[in-house]
C-alpha positions as CSV (number, residue, x, y, z in Angstrom):
1,M,-43.8,40.9,71.5
2,E,-43.6,43.6,68.8
3,Q,-40.3,44.8,70.2
4,V,-38.9,41.2,69.7
5,K,-40.2,41.1,66.1
6,T,-38.6,44.5,65.4
7,V,-35.2,43.4,66.7
8,F,-35.5,40.2,64.7
9,L,-36.2,42.2,61.5
10,L,-33.3,44.5,62.0
11,A,-31.0,41.6,62.8
12,L,-32.1,39.7,59.8
13,L,-31.5,42.7,57.6
14,T,-28.0,43.0,59.0
15,V,-27.2,39.3,58.4
16,L,-28.6,39.5,54.8
17,F,-26.5,42.6,54.0
18,V,-23.3,41.1,55.5
19,F,-23.8,37.8,53.6
20,V,-24.4,39.5,50.3
21,G,-21.5,41.9,50.9
22,F,-19.1,39.0,51.6
23,Y,-20.4,37.1,48.6
24,V,-19.9,40.0,46.2
25,G,-16.9,41.7,47.7
26,G,-15.2,39.4,50.1
27,T,-14.0,40.7,53.5
28,N,-14.0,44.3,52.4
29,G,-17.5,43.9,51.0
30,M,-18.7,42.3,54.2
31,L,-17.4,45.3,56.3
32,I,-19.0,47.9,53.9
33,A,-22.3,45.9,54.0
34,F,-22.2,45.8,57.8
35,L,-21.8,49.6,58.0
36,I,-24.6,50.1,55.5
37,A,-26.9,47.8,57.4
38,G,-26.1,49.6,60.7
39,G,-27.0,52.9,59.1
40,I,-30.3,51.6,57.6
41,N,-31.3,50.0,61.0
42,F,-30.7,53.3,62.8
43,Y,-32.6,55.2,60.1
44,A,-35.4,52.7,60.0
45,Y,-36.0,52.9,63.8
46,Y,-35.9,56.7,64.2
47,Y,-36.8,58.2,60.8
48,S,-38.7,55.6,58.8
49,D,-42.0,57.3,59.7
50,K,-40.8,60.7,58.5
51,H,-39.5,59.0,55.4
52,V,-42.9,57.5,54.6
53,L,-44.8,60.7,55.3
54,K,-42.5,62.7,53.1
55,Q,-42.8,60.1,50.3
56,Y,-46.6,60.8,50.2
57,N,-46.2,64.6,50.6
58,A,-48.2,64.5,53.8
59,T,-48.8,67.8,55.5
60,P,-49.8,68.1,59.2
61,I,-53.3,69.2,60.1
62,E,-52.7,72.0,62.6
63,D,-56.3,73.4,62.7
64,T,-57.9,71.7,65.7
65,R,-61.3,72.5,64.2
66,H,-60.6,70.3,61.2
67,P,-63.1,67.3,61.2
68,I,-60.2,64.8,60.8
69,Y,-58.5,66.3,63.9
70,Q,-61.8,66.4,65.8
71,I,-62.6,62.7,65.1
72,T,-59.1,61.6,66.0
73,F,-59.2,63.6,69.2
74,R,-62.5,62.1,70.3
75,L,-61.3,58.5,69.6
76,V,-58.0,58.8,71.4
77,Q,-59.9,60.1,74.5
78,K,-61.9,56.9,74.4
79,A,-58.9,54.7,73.6
80,G,-56.7,56.2,76.3
81,L,-54.0,57.1,73.8
82,P,-51.9,60.2,73.4
83,M,-53.0,62.5,70.6
84,P,-51.0,61.5,67.5
85,K,-50.0,63.9,64.8
86,V,-52.6,64.0,62.1
87,Y,-51.6,64.4,58.4
88,L,-53.5,65.0,55.1
89,I,-52.1,63.6,51.9
90,P,-52.9,65.7,48.8
91,D,-54.2,62.7,46.8
92,H,-57.7,62.1,45.6
93,T,-57.5,58.3,45.9
94,P,-59.1,57.4,49.2
95,N,-56.8,55.6,51.7
96,A,-55.1,56.0,55.1
97,F,-52.2,54.6,57.2
98,A,-50.6,55.1,60.6
99,T,-46.9,55.3,61.3
100,G,-44.4,56.0,64.1
101,R,-42.3,54.0,66.6
102,N,-44.5,54.2,69.7
103,H,-47.6,55.8,71.2
104,E,-45.9,59.1,71.9
105,N,-44.4,59.4,68.3
106,A,-47.4,58.2,66.3
107,A,-49.0,59.7,63.2
108,V,-52.2,59.1,61.3
109,A,-52.4,60.1,57.7
110,V,-55.5,60.2,55.5
111,T,-55.7,61.2,51.8
112,M,-57.8,64.1,50.6
113,G,-59.9,61.5,48.7
114,L,-60.8,59.7,51.9
115,Y,-61.9,62.9,53.5
116,E,-64.0,63.9,50.5
117,M,-65.6,60.5,49.9
118,L,-66.6,59.2,53.4
119,N,-69.2,60.4,55.8
120,E,-68.4,61.1,59.5
121,K,-69.2,57.5,60.7
122,E,-67.1,56.0,57.9
123,L,-64.2,58.4,58.7
124,E,-64.5,57.4,62.3
125,G,-64.2,53.8,61.5
126,V,-61.1,54.3,59.4
127,I,-59.4,56.5,61.9
128,A,-60.3,54.0,64.7
129,H,-58.7,51.3,62.6
130,E,-55.5,53.2,62.4
131,L,-55.5,54.1,66.1
132,S,-55.9,50.3,66.8
133,H,-52.6,49.8,64.9
134,V,-51.1,52.5,67.1
135,K,-52.4,51.0,70.3
136,H,-51.0,47.5,69.5
137,Y,-47.6,48.9,68.2
138,D,-48.2,47.6,64.7
139,I,-47.0,50.9,63.4
140,L,-43.4,50.3,64.3
141,I,-43.1,46.9,62.8
142,G,-45.1,47.9,59.7
143,T,-43.0,51.0,59.0
144,I,-39.7,49.1,59.6
145,A,-41.0,46.4,57.3
146,A,-41.5,49.0,54.6
147,V,-37.8,50.2,54.9
148,F,-36.8,46.5,55.2
149,A,-38.5,45.7,51.9
150,G,-36.8,48.6,50.2
151,A,-33.4,47.5,51.5
152,I,-34.0,44.0,50.2
153,A,-34.8,45.5,46.8
154,M,-31.5,47.3,46.9
155,L,-29.8,44.0,47.8
156,A,-31.4,42.4,44.7
157,N,-30.0,45.2,42.5
158,I,-26.5,44.7,44.0
159,L,-26.7,41.0,43.2
160,Q,-27.8,41.7,39.7
161,F,-25.0,44.2,39.3
162,G,-22.5,41.6,40.7
163,A,-23.8,38.9,38.3
164,M,-23.2,41.2,35.3
165,F,-19.5,41.3,36.1
166,G,-19.2,37.7,36.8
167,G,-19.4,37.8,40.6
168,N,-16.4,37.8,42.9
169,N,-14.1,35.2,41.4
170,R,-11.7,35.4,44.4
171,Q,-14.5,34.3,46.7
172,G,-16.0,31.9,44.2
173,G,-19.1,34.0,43.5
174,N,-21.3,32.4,41.0
175,P,-23.3,34.7,38.6
176,I,-26.1,32.2,38.3
177,I,-26.5,31.9,42.1
178,M,-26.5,35.7,42.3
179,I,-29.3,35.9,39.8
180,I,-31.3,33.3,41.7
181,M,-30.8,35.2,44.9
182,A,-31.8,38.4,43.2
183,I,-35.1,36.8,42.4
184,I,-35.7,35.1,45.7
185,L,-34.9,38.1,48.0
186,P,-37.8,40.2,46.7
187,L,-40.2,37.2,47.2
188,A,-38.9,37.0,50.8
189,A,-39.7,40.6,51.2
190,S,-43.3,39.9,50.1
191,V,-43.6,37.1,52.6
192,I,-42.4,39.4,55.4
193,Q,-44.9,42.0,54.4
194,M,-47.7,39.5,54.4
195,S,-46.7,38.1,57.8
196,V,-46.7,41.7,59.1
197,S,-50.0,42.8,57.7
198,R,-52.7,40.2,57.2
199,S,-53.5,39.1,60.7
200,R,-53.1,42.7,62.0
201,E,-55.7,44.0,59.6
202,F,-58.3,41.7,61.1
203,M,-57.2,42.7,64.6
204,A,-57.3,46.5,63.8
205,D,-60.8,46.1,62.2
206,E,-62.0,44.5,65.4
207,G,-60.3,47.1,67.6
208,A,-62.0,49.8,65.5
209,A,-65.4,48.2,65.8
210,R,-65.1,47.9,69.6
211,L,-63.8,51.5,69.9
212,T,-66.5,53.1,67.9
213,G,-69.2,50.6,68.8
214,N,-70.3,50.8,65.2
215,P,-68.9,48.0,62.9
216,A,-71.2,49.3,60.1
217,G,-69.2,52.5,59.7
218,L,-66.0,50.7,58.9
219,Q,-67.8,48.1,56.8
220,S,-69.2,50.8,54.6
221,A,-65.8,52.6,54.4
222,L,-64.0,49.4,53.4
223,S,-66.5,48.7,50.7
224,K,-66.2,52.2,49.2
225,L,-62.4,52.1,49.3
226,E,-62.2,48.7,47.7
227,N,-64.6,49.6,44.9
228,Y,-62.6,52.7,44.2
229,A,-59.3,50.8,44.2
230,R,-60.6,48.1,41.8
231,R,-61.2,50.8,39.2
232,G,-57.4,50.9,38.8
233,H,-56.9,54.2,40.7
234,Q,-53.6,54.4,42.6
235,I,-52.1,56.8,45.1
236,H,-49.4,58.9,43.6
237,N,-45.9,57.7,44.7
238,A,-47.3,54.4,46.0
239,T,-44.8,51.6,46.2
240,E,-45.0,47.8,46.8
241,E,-42.7,48.3,49.8
242,T,-45.3,50.5,51.7
243,A,-48.5,48.9,50.4
244,H,-49.0,46.9,53.6
245,M,-49.3,50.0,55.6
246,F,-52.5,51.3,54.1
247,I,-56.0,50.3,55.3
248,V,-56.7,49.0,51.7
249,N,-53.9,47.8,49.4
250,P,-53.3,50.7,46.9
251,F,-52.6,48.1,44.2
252,S,-55.7,45.9,44.7
253,G,-57.0,47.0,41.4
254,M,-54.0,45.4,39.6
255,K,-54.5,42.0,38.2
256,S,-52.0,39.4,39.3
257,S,-51.3,35.9,38.0
258,F,-50.5,34.9,41.6
259,G,-54.0,35.6,42.8
260,N,-54.1,35.9,46.6
261,L,-50.7,34.3,47.1
262,F,-48.8,37.5,47.7
263,R,-51.7,39.6,49.1
264,T,-50.5,42.0,51.8
265,H,-54.1,42.3,53.1
266,P,-56.9,39.9,53.7
267,T,-59.7,40.2,51.2
268,T,-62.1,43.1,51.9
269,E,-65.0,40.6,51.6
270,D,-63.5,38.6,54.5
271,R,-62.9,41.7,56.6
272,I,-66.5,42.9,56.1
273,A,-67.8,39.4,57.0
274,R,-65.9,39.4,60.2
275,L,-67.2,42.8,61.1
276,E,-70.7,41.5,60.4
277,E,-70.1,38.8,63.1
278,L,-69.0,41.5,65.5
279,K,-72.3,43.3,64.9
280,H,-74.2,40.5,66.6
281,E,-71.7,40.3,69.5
282,L,-71.9,44.1,70.1
283,G,-75.7,44.1,69.7
């Protein structure tokens, strides 16, 4: 199912680029847009994980005695997964994400702040959450969605640029329509990110609770991360395009007039409540 969604996202990106290319530059613009979309699709599938890790200056943990490595190793043994690459992000804001295109090419990245703030049981809950994303192939669709959102932002800029010069008169381009599309496309990207992230966070929370047998560890971790984020602290280099990848939205401390309308994550309160229900089920 995740493979089908991935193909759909890549195909939709191609169609959007070709449409905008034709609208702005006619047949030549359509051809250029198709080539650009093809290049982005190839890059998104094979290199988007490396792109995101580099964006956050993540460095691999090569010392097998490191607590993060040890916790990850124990959990993958229980989950029946290959050992992913483990990365540390030099940022004191606590957070974490997983990336990669499949089980064999997965990576789990945690910030220095997460490692410093959480105790072992809480770290175990967070890493189990990320491994649950890996197990269910959420990492591929989530990482591609991040590149997809960035590409849509680029499309919006192209449309704004085209509108400034009156559109493509030969093809009947209308500057007003271009401006409207430049506004709508980023909103579409937000909807895509929400559809990718919200339900998967609940599923990953449940997967983590069942893997560790200790929902309380993840509950406590989520509470600490949310409280820290609400103080307005943000991860360095964090972008809206990659926000859905993190266990807690790095922008949750920002006030929005849209409320929960464009949240990439379910509320932490709802997530903790669902984990509380799992406590009774797991005894």
